[in-house]
C-alpha atoms as one frame of an Amber mdcrd trajectory, in Angstrom:
protein
 126.468 226.693  77.060 127.494 230.193  78.357 125.555 233.073  77.307 126.704
 235.433  74.636 125.082 238.270  76.675 125.600 241.787  75.090 126.070 240.986
  71.286 124.510 243.551  69.157 124.732 243.980  65.450 123.124 245.678  62.690
 123.829 247.038  59.274 122.893 248.280  55.675 126.043 249.829  54.048 129.358
 248.278  53.795 132.378 250.453  54.600 132.635 254.069  55.780 135.520 256.199
  55.975 136.158 259.493  57.654 132.448 260.330  57.844 131.927 258.899  54.264
 129.838 255.915  53.898 129.591 254.157  50.498 126.937 251.682  49.807 127.980
 248.154  48.636 127.195 247.114  45.145 124.916 244.250  44.408 126.552 240.689
  44.328 127.846 240.054  40.847 130.286 237.317  41.143 131.418 234.181  43.209
 132.788 233.345  46.441 134.375 229.869  46.659 134.648 229.005  43.202 135.240
 225.199  42.824 134.606 225.801  39.147 137.496 225.117  37.177 137.151 228.230
  35.312 139.384 231.311  35.725 138.434 233.836  38.231 136.890 237.254  37.073
 139.287 240.252  37.075 139.787 241.340  40.769 138.988 244.870  41.621 142.048
 246.767  42.835 142.363 249.579  45.405 145.652 251.837  45.568 146.043 251.605
  49.376 145.966 247.776  49.007 148.860 247.110  46.991 151.210 244.863  48.844
 148.836 244.590  51.836 148.570 241.418  53.422 144.714 241.122  52.637 145.122
 242.294  49.055 143.857 239.155  47.594 140.936 238.156  49.805 139.563 242.070
  49.804 139.872 242.112  45.769 138.201 238.820  45.645 135.231 239.956  47.517
 135.201 243.423  45.947 135.091 241.679  42.603 131.970 239.867  43.833 130.233
 243.124  44.730 130.264 242.355  48.307 133.070 245.214  49.467 133.831 248.465
  47.972 135.955 251.541  49.009 135.184 255.161  49.426 134.512 257.748  46.932
 138.284 258.210  46.273 138.426 254.256  45.661 140.615 253.688  48.650 139.728
 250.668  50.843 141.589 251.902  54.068 142.419 248.343  55.204 143.249 249.782
  58.769 140.183 251.462  59.481 138.061 250.091  62.239 134.570 248.567  61.223
 131.366 249.658  62.990 128.810 247.253  64.063 126.250 248.562  61.357 129.211
 248.230  58.629 129.945 244.496  59.849 126.341 243.282  59.815 125.781 245.032
  56.289 128.568 242.896  54.996 127.427 239.751  56.871 123.959 240.215  54.995
 125.569 240.248  51.551 128.053 237.460  51.997 125.445 235.157  53.615 122.589
 236.467  51.434 120.357 237.348  54.453 117.173 238.969  52.851 114.364 238.197
  55.107 113.554 240.873  57.162 112.088 241.034  60.751 110.865 243.673  62.991
 113.561 245.509  65.085 112.695 247.953  68.114 116.275 249.126  69.248 115.977
 252.525  70.852 118.828 253.811  68.968 117.689 252.693  65.469 115.000 254.488
  63.482 113.605 253.516  60.170 115.337 256.358  58.421 118.686 255.123  59.293
 120.847 253.700  56.462 121.401 250.696  58.356 117.787 249.795  59.644 116.969
 247.333  57.024 120.042 245.475  57.724 119.328 245.224  61.303 115.829 243.855
  60.568 117.565 241.287  58.303 119.950 240.403  61.239 117.075 240.077  63.717
 115.490 237.630  61.445 118.642 235.604  60.691 119.086 235.335  64.617 122.512
 236.842  64.962 121.453 240.065  66.041 120.398 240.750  69.706 120.272 243.770
  71.940 121.757 245.247  75.235 119.597 245.045  78.329 118.516 248.669  77.974
 117.054 247.958  74.226 119.791 249.772  72.618 122.192 248.523  69.827 125.155
 250.972  69.279 125.301 250.679  65.655 128.112 253.255  65.275 130.398 251.736
  67.839 133.373 249.729  66.680 133.392 246.119  66.359 135.609 244.106  68.708
 137.410 240.972  67.919 135.292 238.894  70.559 132.139 240.255  69.182 133.169
 239.318  65.575 133.878 235.712  66.680 130.532 235.425  68.561 128.597 236.250
  65.409 130.430 233.995  63.275 130.108 231.031  65.555 126.399 231.803  65.818
 125.847 232.024  62.083 127.889 228.801  61.578 126.468 227.212  64.724 129.998
 226.429  65.832 130.496 224.472  69.073 133.538 224.140  71.577 134.552 223.107
  74.855 135.067 226.914  75.594 138.756 226.660  76.492 141.411 228.539  74.072
 145.098 228.335  73.818 145.298 232.357  74.007 147.476 233.748  76.517 145.244
 236.314  77.549 142.097 233.973  77.766 141.104 235.650  81.263 140.457 238.959
  79.372 137.862 237.212  76.951 134.535 237.668  78.515 132.082 234.957  79.542
 129.409 235.454  77.083 132.117 235.099  74.161 134.621 232.485  75.423 132.938
 229.493  73.755 132.473 231.355  70.357 135.947 232.529  70.454 137.275 229.175
  71.113 134.696 227.612  68.290 135.904 230.256  65.701 139.673 229.741  66.737
 139.434 225.833  66.296 138.119 226.171  62.860 140.889 228.928  62.052 138.317
 231.777  61.282 139.953 233.783  63.873 143.573 233.725  64.792 145.587 235.259
  67.430 148.683 237.461  67.266 152.389 236.236  67.138 152.882 236.482  70.884
 150.053 234.242  71.331 147.241 236.646  72.627 143.982 237.106  71.142 143.199
 240.729  72.396 139.415 240.376  72.569 138.389 243.990  73.148 140.547 245.404
  70.229 138.686 246.808  67.478 138.567 244.785  64.092 140.012 246.602  61.128
 138.369 246.482  57.680 141.193 244.070  56.272 140.651 241.750  59.182 136.734
 241.757  58.713 136.822 240.749  55.156 139.327 238.053  56.142 137.192 236.666
  59.043 134.197 236.419  56.667 136.084 234.879  53.915 137.212 232.076  56.295
 133.690 231.972  57.732 132.086 231.452  54.206 134.488 228.566  53.483 132.806
 226.725  56.349 129.555 227.982  55.434 129.326 226.501  51.799 130.047 227.288
  48.065 129.578 230.091  45.652 129.139 229.935  41.923 129.621 233.152  40.260
 130.435 232.552  36.761 128.274 231.527  33.937 128.583 227.786  33.138 127.436
 224.343  34.086 128.532 222.732  37.069 128.304 219.075  38.517 128.868 215.782
  37.408 127.738 214.528  34.011 126.933 210.968  34.806 126.399 210.748  38.615
 125.055 212.644  41.454 127.409 214.219  43.784 127.169 215.414  47.100 127.668
 219.478  47.916 128.320 219.867  51.683 126.694 222.973  53.223 124.853 225.844
  51.418 125.208 226.930  47.823 124.949 230.551  46.576 124.435 231.404  42.774
 125.954 234.725  42.225 125.175 235.406  38.651 122.914 234.483  35.756 123.319
 231.683  33.254 124.567 228.863  35.895 123.166 225.391  35.624 123.700 223.047
  38.490 123.360 219.195  37.540 123.340 215.946  39.372 123.931 217.574  42.945
 122.898 216.642  46.395 123.025 220.000  48.384 122.858 219.283  52.090 122.052
 222.868  53.003 120.187 225.692  51.602 120.196 226.827  48.014 120.194 230.453
  47.372 119.532 232.054  43.974 121.020 235.704  44.707 119.589 239.240  43.597
 122.780 239.307  41.053 120.993 236.788  39.131 118.766 239.894  37.906 116.518
 239.027  35.083 118.588 236.257  34.043 118.262 232.355  34.008 119.137 229.616
  36.240 118.876 225.811  35.603 118.624 222.946  38.124 118.875 219.505  36.605
 118.462 216.523  38.737 119.297 218.513  41.906 118.251 217.726  45.344 118.195
 220.329  48.008 117.964 219.112  51.526 117.521 222.575  53.130 115.531 225.634
  51.941 115.684 227.243  48.573 115.510 230.778  48.419 114.742 232.811  44.957
 115.928 236.443  45.248 116.718 236.651  41.631 115.644 235.664  37.946 113.369
 237.080  35.415 110.412 236.296  33.607 111.887 233.258  31.703 113.910 232.405
  34.584 114.299 229.592  37.270 113.976 226.231  35.531 113.504 223.025  37.851
 114.002 219.633  35.839 113.839 216.473  37.634 114.639 217.926  40.980 113.291
 217.647  44.580 113.163 220.763  46.559 111.773 220.490  50.209 110.892 224.281
  50.718 111.095 227.211  48.169 110.735 230.649  49.267 110.102 233.235  46.349
 111.342 236.932  47.503 112.289 238.874  44.394 111.739 242.484  45.406 112.224
 243.968  42.055 109.962 242.599  39.351 108.150 239.240  38.668 110.299 235.805
  38.550 109.094 232.675  36.886 109.678 229.133  38.011 109.025 226.401  35.900
 108.691 222.684  36.987 109.122 219.954  34.433 109.868 216.402  34.189 109.927
 214.434  37.660 110.636 217.586  39.829 108.747 217.615  43.204 108.493 220.660
  45.436 106.870 220.044  48.770 106.028 223.556  49.735 106.485 227.055  48.104
 106.052 230.307  49.974 105.440 233.219  47.695 106.318 236.777  49.159 106.488
 238.807  45.837 104.903 238.744  42.339 105.818 235.262  40.601 104.764 233.160
  37.677 104.600 229.561  38.955 104.138 226.766  36.417 103.767 223.015  36.784
 104.395 220.975  33.457 103.768 217.379  32.749 104.343 214.998  35.775 106.046
 217.670  37.772 104.462 217.870  41.204 104.091 220.759  43.661 102.274 219.992
  46.695 101.625 223.205  48.581 101.790 226.803  47.488 101.439 229.693  50.302
 100.623 233.084  48.883 102.203 234.818  52.158 100.729 237.962  53.908 104.039
 239.382  53.015 103.028 239.816  49.448 102.325 243.677  48.732  98.916 244.558
  47.657  98.187 244.456  44.175 101.010 241.943  43.363 100.155 239.459  40.813
 100.599 235.681  41.037 100.188 233.402  37.846  99.534 229.566  38.711  99.556
 227.469  35.711  99.240 223.669  35.989  98.320 221.267  38.580  98.627 221.948
  42.443  97.489 220.179  45.446  97.000 222.989  47.770  97.019 226.794  47.513
  96.728 228.699  50.662  95.889 232.486  50.095  96.925 234.897  53.129  97.870
 237.929  51.129  95.256 241.055  51.192  94.220 242.487  47.690  96.270 240.701
  45.371  95.380 239.227  42.009  95.704 235.423  41.465  95.537 234.235  37.707
  94.899 230.453  36.956  95.056 230.297  33.081  94.996 226.365  32.959  95.308
 223.272  35.182  93.736 222.265  38.417  93.823 223.379  42.079  92.490 220.616
  44.171  91.898 222.992  47.336  92.006 226.795  47.344  92.215 228.077  50.831
  91.312 231.726  51.201  92.319 232.929  54.855  90.343 235.629  56.573  93.451
 237.883  56.157  93.101 237.764  52.286  90.226 240.185  52.020  90.153 242.097
  48.619  91.931 239.457  46.802  90.944 238.447  43.312  91.053 234.931  41.642
  90.788 234.768  38.053  90.018 231.198  36.834  90.081 230.852  33.013  88.055
 228.394  31.006  90.618 225.586  30.866  91.268 225.829  34.617  89.340 224.193
  37.365  89.180 224.407  41.393  87.893 221.345  42.962  87.162 222.769  46.514
  87.371 226.526  47.427  87.356 227.533  51.304  86.460 231.360  51.450  87.277
 232.829  54.412  87.337 236.268  53.373  85.606 238.881  50.972  87.374 237.770
  47.549  86.268 238.028  43.980  86.240 235.120  41.655  86.186 235.766  38.075
  86.469 233.967  34.809  84.645 230.973  32.940  86.636 228.160  34.657  85.059
 225.595  37.018  84.617 225.761  40.729  83.195 222.209  41.873  82.508 223.262
  45.500  82.907 226.468  47.230  82.394 226.782  51.201  81.406 230.316  51.834
  82.633 231.549  55.326  82.640 235.309  54.930  80.460 238.093  53.958  81.120
 240.008  50.755  82.156 236.859  48.471  81.854 237.634  44.746  81.589 235.245
  41.983  81.248 235.724  37.914  79.978 231.997  37.715  78.289 229.960  40.436
  80.005 226.785  41.480  78.663 223.408  40.925  78.060 223.037  44.747  77.705
 225.642  47.514  78.161 225.149  51.309  77.536 227.801  53.897  80.222 227.688
  56.527  79.809 227.345  60.251  81.285 230.684  60.986  78.732 232.970  59.204
  74.974 233.440  59.609  72.545 231.518  57.479  71.554 234.693  55.580  74.969
 235.433  54.343  74.790 236.476  50.721  76.967 236.208  47.503  77.220 238.332
  44.637  76.845 236.084  41.509  76.962 237.665  38.199  76.139 240.957  39.688
  73.128 239.927  41.842  73.348 239.501  45.610  71.859 236.142  46.730  71.766
 234.462  49.988  74.083 231.302  49.635  71.123 228.939  50.864  69.107 230.162
  47.558  71.952 229.881  44.979  70.766 227.609  42.247  73.635 225.317  41.516
  73.750 221.929  40.253  73.944 220.365  43.805  73.377 222.735  46.445  74.087
 221.890  49.800  73.872 224.232  52.959  75.217 223.515  56.594  76.449 225.648
  59.485  74.667 228.759  60.374  71.311 227.202  61.140  71.589 225.711  64.525
  74.550 228.254  65.639  74.197 230.332  68.450  76.868 232.767  69.031  77.620
 235.603  71.706  79.474 238.933  71.335  83.052 239.418  71.653  82.845 242.021
  74.527  84.550 241.674  77.636  82.685 239.313  79.863  83.668 235.623  80.217
  80.127 234.124  79.374  77.933 235.301  76.730  74.339 233.714  76.859  72.972
 232.765  73.699  69.352 233.893  72.951  68.396 231.281  70.230  69.524 228.039
  68.833  69.373 229.553  65.433  70.779 233.170  65.575  71.776 232.771  61.946
  68.224 234.110  61.152  67.940 237.723  62.583  64.450 237.209  63.482  63.384
 233.427  63.866  59.801 234.493  64.417  59.484 236.363  61.048  57.039 233.525
  59.692  59.710 232.121  57.515  59.934 234.742  55.076  62.702 234.256  52.503
  65.248 236.837  51.973  65.346 238.726  48.746  68.649 239.479  47.210  69.676
 243.167  47.718  72.545 245.014  48.708  76.203 244.487  49.024  78.600 242.662
  51.774  75.633 240.473  53.270  73.022 243.392  53.419  69.599 242.293  52.380
  65.861 242.533  52.703  64.291 239.704  55.080  60.491 240.508  55.127  59.868
 242.164  58.563  63.599 243.075  59.017  66.535 244.085  57.080  70.263 243.448
  57.450  73.256 245.935  57.089  76.835 245.028  55.568  80.010 246.018  56.484
  83.167 245.952  54.493  85.253 245.483  57.731  84.762 243.735  61.011  87.318
 244.945  62.866  89.111 248.721  62.311  91.545 250.848  64.374  90.422 253.893
  66.375  91.411 256.223  63.333  89.531 254.353  60.559  86.360 254.579  59.048
  83.911 251.476  58.340  81.849 251.381  55.174  78.505 249.903  55.298  75.651
 248.830  53.219  71.804 248.904  53.341  69.170 247.508  51.455  66.938 250.342
  52.424  67.391 254.353  52.294  66.984 256.274  55.445  69.531 257.294  58.343
  72.360 255.112  59.886  73.601 255.308  63.365  76.930 254.419  64.849  77.246
 254.357  68.670  79.207 252.969  71.545  76.327 252.980  73.737  74.092 249.904
  74.526  71.289 250.923  72.030  69.370 249.622  69.245  66.769 250.898  66.748
  63.581 250.377  69.005  63.776 253.612  70.757  64.370 256.528  68.261  64.277
 258.990  70.997  67.233 257.479  72.954  69.180 257.285  69.464  68.599 260.968
  68.756  69.651 261.921  72.301  72.931 259.834  72.130  73.539 261.805  68.678
  72.976 265.360  70.704  75.446 264.056  73.731  78.277 263.261  71.194  77.838
 259.545  72.062  76.387 258.494  68.488  76.990 259.379  64.803  73.908 260.067
  62.550  74.205 260.087  58.641  71.884 259.667  55.566  72.214 256.277  53.826
  70.885 255.490  50.286  69.889 251.892  49.356  72.772 249.696  48.179  75.316
 252.667  48.147  78.478 252.594  50.066  78.343 254.837  52.965  81.314 256.115
  55.084  80.992 256.228  58.872  83.993 258.118  60.669  84.085 256.338  63.923
  86.917 258.111  65.409  84.501 260.929  66.569  82.818 258.582  69.130  85.522
 255.710  69.716  88.684 257.095  71.758  89.964 253.599  72.539  89.588 249.852
  71.637  86.123 248.449  72.070  83.144 248.075  69.812  80.245 250.052  67.786
  76.811 249.336  67.052  75.447 250.275  63.768  71.891 250.725  63.266  69.703
 251.934  60.082  66.182 253.260  60.076  64.366 253.357  56.961  61.901 256.147
  55.638  59.061 254.567  57.956  61.726 254.423  60.977  61.794 250.646  60.898
  64.953 249.318  62.133  67.530 247.045  60.788  69.265 244.368  63.041  72.130
 245.722  64.749  75.814 245.285  63.106  78.783 245.104  65.293  82.295 246.225
  64.359  85.343 245.676  66.595  87.599 248.801  67.060  91.068 248.040  67.743
  93.913 250.297  69.009  96.442 251.556  66.814 100.117 250.596  66.563 101.116
 253.020  69.334  99.461 250.922  71.949 100.793 247.687  73.597  98.990 244.470
  73.336  96.553 243.646  76.177  93.887 240.897  76.631  90.470 242.686  76.664
  87.727 240.149  76.556  86.420 236.550  76.305  83.401 234.693  75.148  81.909
 231.527  74.447  79.564 230.601  71.834  77.553 227.252  71.522  75.216 225.516
  69.049  71.888 223.970  70.384  71.689 221.530  67.540  74.917 219.581  68.483
  75.681 221.103  71.935  78.968 222.335  70.438  80.790 225.010  72.220  83.690
 227.254  71.173  85.834 229.863  72.951  87.434 233.350  72.203  90.244 235.332
  73.739  90.209 238.909  72.482  92.782 241.383  72.174  93.061 245.311  71.759
  95.124 244.706  68.455  95.122 242.723  65.316  97.196 239.639  66.264  99.092
 236.697  64.588 100.827 233.697  65.775 104.405 234.286  67.320 105.631 230.984
  65.946 104.001 229.607  62.735 101.789 226.441  63.476 102.571 226.498  67.074
  99.906 228.411  68.803  98.141 225.440  69.953 101.136 224.563  72.092 100.643
 227.895  74.058  97.160 227.180  75.235  96.278 224.978  78.329  92.776 223.978
  79.449  91.146 222.969  82.772  87.769 221.437  83.012  85.338 220.206  85.577
  86.916 221.619  88.632  86.636 224.788  90.823  90.459 224.731  90.890  92.334
 224.969  87.643  94.215 222.134  86.683  95.647 223.014  83.322  96.596 220.633
  80.820  97.419 220.703  76.830  94.590 220.883  74.562  93.436 217.663  72.947
  95.501 217.096  69.529  92.243 217.223  67.656  91.143 220.650  68.996  91.217
 223.376  66.516  92.964 226.578  67.210  92.866 229.658  64.972  93.087 233.538
  64.713  90.565 235.669  63.567  91.279 239.539  63.373  92.022 240.455  67.128
  90.738 236.797  68.691  92.119 233.669  69.038  89.357 231.053  68.385  89.268
 227.847  70.208  86.970 224.959  68.759  87.294 221.838  71.174  86.968 218.352
  69.875  84.262 217.419  72.490  80.951 218.939  72.302  80.994 220.532  75.816
  84.374 220.384  77.824  82.742 220.497  81.128  80.400 222.491  83.149  83.319
 224.807  84.309  86.013 225.444  81.906  89.236 227.868  82.463  91.963 228.328
  79.846  95.541 229.809  80.365  97.383 231.438  77.362 101.085 231.274  77.923
 103.417 234.280  77.103 104.467 234.937  73.893 101.437 232.888  72.027 100.646
 235.766  69.669 102.058 239.093  68.743 100.722 242.247  67.024 100.841 242.042
  63.324 103.979 244.215  63.190 105.616 241.907  65.691 106.452 244.781  68.120
 104.234 243.354  70.890 103.698 239.738  72.366 101.067 238.711  74.923 101.657
 238.227  78.574 100.279 234.889  80.458  96.534 235.309  80.775  94.081 232.985
  82.698  90.359 233.307  81.759  87.855 233.278  84.509  85.486 230.375  84.411
  83.328 229.632  81.251  80.121 227.967  82.438  78.772 225.679  79.881  75.650
 226.525  78.483  72.563 224.598  79.815  70.551 222.980  76.966  66.782 222.452
  77.221  65.151 220.042  74.969  61.384 219.406  74.512  60.676 215.674  75.585
  58.258 215.205  72.944  60.106 217.146  70.166  63.648 216.540  70.857  65.088
 217.760  67.525  63.024 221.006  67.554  63.829 224.579  69.212  60.430 225.969
  68.317  57.035 224.361  68.685  53.276 225.147  68.609  50.945 223.869  71.275
  47.250 224.774  72.322  46.967 226.624  75.632  46.417 224.136  78.592  49.177
 221.841  77.078  51.896 220.704  79.324  55.375 221.305  78.074  57.875 218.649
  79.160  61.580 219.167  79.110  65.031 218.107  80.087  68.023 219.863  81.064
  71.725 218.661  80.941  72.923 221.176  83.771  70.968 222.183  87.073  71.217
 224.686  89.652  69.442 227.641  88.476  65.930 229.286  87.529  64.217 228.554
  84.271  61.636 231.084  83.310  58.665 230.593  80.652  57.602 234.080  79.601
  56.550 236.190  76.667  59.007 236.163  73.516  59.564 239.819  73.836  60.569
 239.958  77.419  64.165 241.330  78.205  65.917 243.144  80.918  67.035 242.223
  84.453  65.770 239.286  86.432  63.611 241.619  88.125  61.639 242.063  84.641
  61.204 238.279  84.558  59.960 237.876  88.028  57.467 240.719  87.472  56.055
 238.706  84.364  55.764 235.615  86.457  53.849 237.908  89.494  51.723 239.442
  86.875  50.335 236.199  85.517  52.236 236.560  82.021  54.548 233.564  82.748
  55.917 230.807  85.072  59.279 229.761  86.479  60.834 226.512  87.852  63.751
 226.106  90.413  65.996 223.600  89.185  68.045 221.289  91.433  71.573 220.491
  90.872  70.981 216.932  90.011  69.105 216.897  86.780  70.170 213.361  85.259
  67.128 211.393  84.294  64.623 213.980  85.498  61.671 215.567  83.392  60.488
 219.062  84.167  57.319 220.557  82.934  55.239 223.842  82.673  51.433 223.562
  82.624  50.199 226.328  80.470  46.354 226.054  81.503  46.436 229.675  83.043
  48.291 231.304  80.135  47.099 233.461  77.201  47.777 232.453  73.765  51.030
 234.012  72.301  54.659 233.555  71.625  56.800 232.388  74.639  60.303 231.403
  75.220  62.518 229.460  77.972  65.087 231.900  79.617  67.744 230.828  81.804
  71.164 232.355  82.768  73.964 230.578  80.773  71.494 228.535  78.710  70.044
 228.252  75.368  66.825 229.700  74.358  63.875 227.550  72.877  60.350 228.841
  71.810  56.746 227.832  72.195  53.882 229.356  70.474  50.439 228.813  72.387
  47.340 228.794  70.401
């Protein structure tokens, strides 16, 4: 197929004339009737009387697609611009889904900007090599043919019968030929096509009228359509262009579009099957009725007000995506398999779900979901849905809720099981069963009826905990390997004597005996945003981009004086704002530490800081996390911006892996491997516990984009991930902390060799020189481990050591602990 090269279109208003542009009205009538009913009265223009295009122009004018200028003239011989042409296309073909456009000569304030975005999403708009669009340039005949051929997916041999075929440019020759074969475009009486001639207004309407005849059918008058006794097949797409339309006994082979022109009115589908997608752009709060119908994919996107969809009888809807406020009801035996509340839903939107639903996926932020009655088998709240509220009435039930964001759940309804995978979750009523997710620490808290409680202590009827304990995670900084310090980093201080955290604070902040933990409303912000934190104790809170903690107050104060840290007072359990822009000038991360009135320090809270929308997307760090308990490892590739999949559900296809070789040999991921996005990172969770001692990942170009779709990633190959070495006590293989008398011989095994293992005091930190000094001073020991460790047992004899708390330390390895008495 020859390329269509420099086709550039855009649009928003319909026709302009002599400096005057008049906006098109909303669609109010029909296109191809097939109705057996009289047509509505055609709108007339003074300068169209007797014109060859009078009938077709007046037909589309009556449907609200075209109109004239302020003097009620159509100016049929006037030349149409690219912007005007694209606006007309969007209205005739009902393109309402918008994408991001980045043309250099189109700004957001231009009247045609939104139509450009729709054309980009629909796929018929491209751009010149220099990134421009030329919206006010006149449309040529070959460009018009290229557009309609693309929309209708027309194919041709590329040859035409026009006498001036050589003048038709290569990028459009196939499109012109295809459109000519369908008689959508025609030549002049002398046999020529004149591909570079400008398209007039009359010609534009004629071309699109013929194109729509190939595209499908338009029902624009109130009434019932379809057979009363048998199902008929309707080829192509169907547009419902007014309220009060009933379609019955139809098998629609293409898409069904319920247009904006339906307004607040009703539409009825009775025994209708739609093989393509169903787009709901119109309808009121009474509204779209689905009876004994089968719809594969439904997209609800009504911009002005709430639309109501009611499924009854034997209706089956396989997937429904909600992009605007909606009331969805499933009655009787009707079945709606999956509902997705899209991230496109504006904040504060309300979605009403009544009836029985298999799966509800919530991606939208800060919306309100009401479930007055019925059952949701699985409610999946994505990490993008922070601030969303779910109200479950007494007559409603959720079987399983997976909560990956800080959401609030209200009402007297029943939640059988909730998996908590985020801090900041609030519930009015405790679920019957609580599971602590694997992606949060074991001390994560949930607000239950106004009281903050660690998930592990919630008194439910069948409380189960999993995940956090036995999980070790590194930071998301800019290195390829982060060494896990403990097989149980879920507990901020594994050596605290087993004290139980007391409920206090918000967003995961709580007391823990000898330590306390801060909570933050955000785990990722941009450079201009503030972060809001909570502490269970009053005192001072510090935010810094330096490698500092709360153990050295002098260094913290020096950082404040040098402008490398912020110091603010903080009151127990009250929201405190930290304006991070003062210390963060580019992406990275900040550390937040609180000191109470006795100068006792909290654990460090990390918040990622992202670049703003003016910065391109770049890769800025990788990390590996591991679990000592099951030797499970996962990987992260981070960026400087918040990201999303470029192609929904295709992210895994863009990732390759190489294991066990110094020279990477990349292959696709295993089908069972899990890949997801969390804020600014791609998270890779392989099926195998350990992929190999050496692991590399390659990310192909275009895998992810910024959330505004402006930038996509370049090809990225990670440096080598070295799998963590896992030490195991021979006599206590399931424990990571043991107690032994001084003089015991501590026997252990390793799964990887080739490094040094230190046995030193638990509070030993720093460089290798610090560990060597501990050994030299008689406060510890070390062993040089050979490369081959299979079947070998190693040991430390503690007869010369003092009582105390010790740990194993090695580069790229887990830490296990020994208390000598």
